[in-house]
TIPA-832821 format. One line per 3 residues: number of its first residue (from 0); their letters; for each residue x, y, z of C-alpha. Coordinates in steps of 0.2 Angstrom, whole numbers, plus 5000, padded with zeros to 4 digits. Layout:
% TIPA-832821
NUM = A = X/Y/Z ~ ...;
END
This chain:
% TIPA-832821
0 = XXX = 4925/4878/5211 ~ 4927/4893/5200 ~ 4920/4895/5182;
3 = XXX = 4937/4892/5174 ~ 4939/4876/5183 ~ 4921/4870/5178;
6 = XXX = 4925/4874/5160 ~ 4942/4864/5161 ~ 4933/4849/5168;
9 = XXX = 4920/4851/5154 ~ 4933/4851/5140 ~ 4943/4837/5148;
12 = XXX = 4928/4826/5147 ~ 4925/4832/5129 ~ 4943/4828/5124;
15 = XXX = 4940/4810/5131 ~ 4924/4808/5121 ~ 4933/4814/5105;
18 = XXX = 4948/4802/5108 ~ 4936/4787/5111 ~ 4924/4792/5098;
21 = XXX = 4908/4791/5109 ~ 4898/4802/5119 ~ 4885/4798/5133;
24 = XXX = 4870/4810/5135 ~ 4859/4810/5150 ~ 4842/4817/5147;
27 = XXX = 4825/4816/5156 ~ 4832/4801/5167 ~ 4837/4792/5151;
30 = XXX = 4854/4788/5145 ~ 4859/4789/5126 ~ 4875/4783/5118;
33 = XXX = 4881/4791/5102 ~ 4895/4785/5091 ~ 4905/4799/5082;
36 = XXX = 4904/4796/5064 ~ 4919/4795/5051 ~ 4918/4805/5035;
39 = XXX = 4914/4789/5026 ~ 4899/4786/5037 ~ 4893/4804/5035;
42 = XXX = 4894/4802/5016 ~ 4881/4788/5018 ~ 4869/4801/5024;
45 = XXX = 4872/4812/5009 ~ 4868/4797/4998 ~ 4851/4795/5008;
48 = XXX = 4848/4813/5005 ~ 4850/4812/4986 ~ 4840/4796/4985;
51 = XXX = 4825/4803/4995 ~ 4826/4819/4986 ~ 4823/4812/4969;
54 = XXX = 4811/4799/4976 ~ 4798/4812/4982 ~ 4803/4824/4967;
57 = XXX = 4797/4810/4955 ~ 4781/4808/4965 ~ 4777/4826/4962;
60 = XXX = 4783/4835/4978 ~ 4790/4852/4972 ~ 4808/4857/4976;
63 = XXX = 4811/4874/4985 ~ 4815/4883/4969 ~ 4799/4878/4961;
66 = XXX = 4789/4882/4976 ~ 4797/4899/4977 ~ 4793/4903/4959;
69 = XXX = 4775/4897/4962 ~ 4774/4908/4978 ~ 4781/4923/4968;
72 = XXX = 4768/4921/4954 ~ 4754/4920/4967 ~ 4761/4937/4975;
75 = XXX = 4764/4928/4992 ~ 4783/4930/4990 ~ 4794/4941/4980;
78 = XXX = 4810/4941/4970 ~ 4815/4957/4981 ~ 4814/4946/4997;
81 = XXX = 4825/4933/4988 ~ 4837/4946/4983 ~ 4837/4953/5001;
84 = XXX = 4842/4935/5008 ~ 4856/4934/4995 ~ 4862/4952/5000;
87 = XXX = 4862/4948/5019 ~ 4871/4931/5016 ~ 4884/4940/5006;
90 = XXX = 4886/4954/5019 ~ 4888/4941/5033 ~ 4901/4931/5023;
93 = XXX = 4911/4947/5019 ~ 4911/4953/5037 ~ 4916/4936/5044;
96 = XXX = 4931/4936/5032 ~ 4935/4954/5038 ~ 4934/4948/5056;
99 = XXX = 4947/4935/5053 ~ 4959/4949/5048 ~ 4957/4961/5063;
102 = XXX = 4966/4962/5079 ~ 4961/4979/5086 ~ 4947/4976/5099;
105 = XXX = 4936/4991/5094 ~ 4936/4985/5076 ~ 4933/4967/5081;
108 = XXX = 4918/4972/5092 ~ 4911/4983/5078 ~ 4911/4970/5065;
111 = XXX = 4904/4957/5077 ~ 4889/4969/5081 ~ 4886/4971/5062;
114 = XXX = 4886/4952/5059 ~ 4874/4950/5074 ~ 4862/4963/5067;
117 = XXX = 4863/4955/5049 ~ 4860/4938/5056 ~ 4845/4943/5065;
120 = XXX = 4838/4951/5050 ~ 4842/4936/5039 ~ 4834/4924/5052;
123 = XXX = 4818/4934/5052 ~ 4816/4933/5033 ~ 4821/4915/5032;
126 = XXX = 4808/4910/5045 ~ 4795/4919/5036 ~ 4800/4910/5020;
129 = XXX = 4801/4893/5028 ~ 4783/4895/5035 ~ 4777/4899/5017;
132 = XXX = 4787/4885/5009 ~ 4780/4871/5020 ~ 4785/4854/5014;
135 = XXX = 4798/4853/5000 ~ 4808/4839/4992 ~ 4823/4847/5001;
138 = XXX = 4815/4847/5018 ~ 4809/4829/5016 ~ 4826/4823/5011;
141 = XXX = 4834/4833/5025 ~ 4823/4825/5038 ~ 4826/4807/5031;
144 = XXX = 4845/4810/5030 ~ 4845/4817/5048 ~ 4835/4802/5054;
147 = XXX = 4847/4790/5046 ~ 4862/4799/5054 ~ 4854/4797/5071;
150 = XXX = 4851/4779/5068 ~ 4869/4776/5063 ~ 4875/4786/5078;
153 = XXX = 4864/4777/5092 ~ 4873/4763/5101 ~ 4870/4752/5116;
156 = XXX = 4877/4759/5133 ~ 4891/4746/5132 ~ 4896/4755/5116;
159 = XXX = 4899/4738/5107 ~ 4883/4737/5096 ~ 4871/4748/5087;
162 = XXX = 4855/4751/5097 ~ 4844/4746/5083 ~ 4847/4731/5071;
165 = XXX = 4840/4740/5056 ~ 4834/4758/5050 ~ 4817/4751/5049;
168 = XXX = 4816/4746/5067 ~ 4822/4764/5071 ~ 4809/4772/5060;
171 = XXX = 4795/4761/5068 ~ 4797/4769/5085 ~ 4783/4778/5093;
174 = XXX = 4783/4797/5089 ~ 4787/4801/5107 ~ 4802/4789/5108;
177 = XXX = 4808/4796/5091 ~ 4807/4813/5097 ~ 4817/4808/5113;
180 = XXX = 4831/4802/5102 ~ 4831/4817/5091 ~ 4832/4829/5105;
183 = XXX = 4846/4819/5113 ~ 4855/4819/5097 ~ 4853/4838/5096;
186 = XXX = 4861/4840/5113 ~ 4875/4828/5108 ~ 4880/4839/5093;
189 = XXX = 4878/4855/5102 ~ 4891/4849/5115 ~ 4903/4845/5101;
192 = XXX = 4901/4861/5091 ~ 4917/4869/5084 ~ 4917/4883/5097;
195 = XXX = 4919/4869/5111 ~ 4932/4859/5101 ~ 4942/4875/5100;
198 = XXX = 4943/4876/5119 ~ 4950/4858/5119 ~ 4963/4863/5106;
201 = XXX = 4970/4878/5116 ~ 4970/4868/5133 ~ 4987/4864/5140;
204 = XXX = 4983/4846/5143 ~ 4980/4844/5124 ~ 4994/4855/5117;
207 = XXX = 5007/4846/5128 ~ 5002/4829/5120 ~ 5000/4837/5103;
210 = XXX = 5018/4844/5102 ~ 5024/4826/5104 ~ 5016/4819/5089;
213 = XXX = 5026/4829/5076 ~ 5010/4834/5066 ~ 5006/4815/5062;
216 = XXX = 4988/4810/5065 ~ 4993/4792/5065 ~ 5005/4795/5079;
219 = XXX = 4992/4805/5089 ~ 4976/4794/5086 ~ 4984/4777/5081;
222 = XXX = 4974/4776/5065 ~ 4974/4782/5047 ~ 4966/4799/5043;
225 = XXX = 4952/4790/5033 ~ 4946/4781/5049 ~ 4946/4797/5060;
228 = XXX = 4929/4804/5066 ~ 4924/4821/5060 ~ 4928/4828/5077;
231 = XXX = 4945/4820/5078 ~ 4949/4828/5061 ~ 4943/4845/5067;
234 = XXX = 4953/4844/5083 ~ 4969/4839/5074 ~ 4967/4853/5062;
237 = XXX = 4964/4866/5075 ~ 4979/4859/5085 ~ 4991/4860/5071;
240 = XXX = 4985/4878/5067 ~ 4987/4884/5085 ~ 5004/4875/5087;
243 = XXX = 5010/4885/5072 ~ 5005/4901/5080 ~ 5015/4897/5095;
246 = XXX = 5031/4891/5086 ~ 5030/4905/5073 ~ 5026/4919/5085;
249 = XXX = 5038/4914/5099 ~ 5026/4919/5113 ~ 5017/4908/5126;
252 = XXX = 4999/4911/5129 ~ 4994/4922/5145 ~ 4992/4914/5162;
255 = XXX = 4979/4926/5168 ~ 4965/4922/5156 ~ 4948/4921/5164;
258 = XXX = 4939/4909/5152 ~ 4944/4897/5138 ~ 4935/4908/5126;
261 = XXX = 4948/4922/5130 ~ 4962/4909/5127 ~ 4954/4904/5110;
264 = XXX = 4953/4923/5106 ~ 4971/4925/5110 ~ 4976/4911/5098;
267 = XXX = 4965/4917/5084 ~ 4972/4935/5087 ~ 4989/4928/5084;
270 = XXX = 4984/4921/5068 ~ 4977/4938/5062 ~ 4992/4947/5069;
273 = XXX = 5004/4935/5060 ~ 4995/4939/5043 ~ 4996/4957/5047;
276 = XXX = 5015/4957/5050 ~ 5018/4947/5034 ~ 5008/4960/5024;
279 = XXX = 5017/4975/5032 ~ 5034/4968/5036 ~ 5043/4980/5023;
282 = XXX = 5033/4995/5028 ~ 5039/5008/5041 ~ 5029/5021/5051;
285 = XXX = 5013/5011/5051 ~ 4997/5018/5059 ~ 4983/5008/5065;
288 = XXX = 4967/5018/5069 ~ 4959/5013/5085 ~ 4973/5002/5091;
291 = XXX = 4978/5004/5109 ~ 4996/5005/5115 ~ 4996/4987/5120;
294 = XXX = 4989/4982/5103 ~ 5002/4992/5094 ~ 5016/4984/5104;
297 = XXX = 5009/4967/5099 ~ 5009/4972/5081 ~ 5027/4978/5081;
300 = XXX = 5034/4965/5094 ~ 5045/4957/5080 ~ 5051/4973/5073;
303 = XXX = 5063/4987/5078 ~ 5049/5000/5077 ~ 5045/5011/5092;
306 = XXX = 5027/5013/5097 ~ 5023/5032/5097 ~ 5007/5040/5105;
309 = XXX = 5003/5054/5093 ~ 4994/5063/5107 ~ 5010/5063/5117;
312 = XXX = 5020/5069/5102 ~ 5007/5083/5099 ~ 5009/5089/5117;
315 = XXX = 5028/5089/5115 ~ 5025/5100/5099 ~ 5015/5113/5109;
318 = XXX = 4997/5105/5107 ~ 4996/5101/5088 ~ 5006/5092/5075;
321 = XXX = 5008/5099/5057 ~ 5006/5087/5042 ~ 5025/5088/5039;
324 = XXX = 5028/5083/5058 ~ 5017/5068/5056 ~ 5026/5063/5040;
327 = XXX = 5043/5064/5049 ~ 5036/5053/5063 ~ 5032/5040/5050;
330 = XX = 5049/5041/5043 ~ 5043/5049/5027;
END
């Protein structure tokens, strides 16, 4: 079985789990059943976070801001490092926004490399900061809200009842058993990360069904939006987005893609391309630095513009184009 076939089997199973609202994880010869939570249930964990935060704050545990201020006063940490964190976070955010607007491969790869480098720098300084902060009110509240979300998610293997009758019963587990559940939960959410849900959304078996529901989540899932799980909402939103790319662009996805990541990239490229065409629809003689001929054909596929290779045009002119000749080629 080739890699693509393996990948398609994986996303079919993932699709089934999203529809059913449950996932089964096998780890260390143990079986764990996790319910996919609705937005309302996830909001419960936010309430737990808030309650736990103020509970330990009132008992004297410092929050991150107070701890950072104290560390800066002790010269263990500095405002310069805090500013560096903010700068890196802003740079990553700006570059991610830029990435969504690009369609030229060389530019996409360049921005991806910039993001990767900045994320590496950011993670290094955040790790240093985290080790210095030790326990804060935020960390304690985050840990307790995470434990609560695992308690809510854990079900018996028949998927009919919660595994634990109460949160107290869950928290009374031996440390080794609790760690087993935590790691199984991490594996569960890693499988359902947005990158994998995108692979479901671009798959033909999903898209064929999605086209029949007329963008109505009740028709697709058979229940109101407020009762949808987080993953059902994510998949539906992606499906509607990708369907719009197909209907607006009037092009079918390629048949020769090697991985589902390639297919996801094609759909997202169509989104960037559509925005680019809308922005430049009234412009003539556009130049896109670094674009290949194929990329230029995609950009101008819905227009009457002809794709010209300036190197070929220069050869025709005797090896070099004057400024006036370049303006003429661009219709100016």
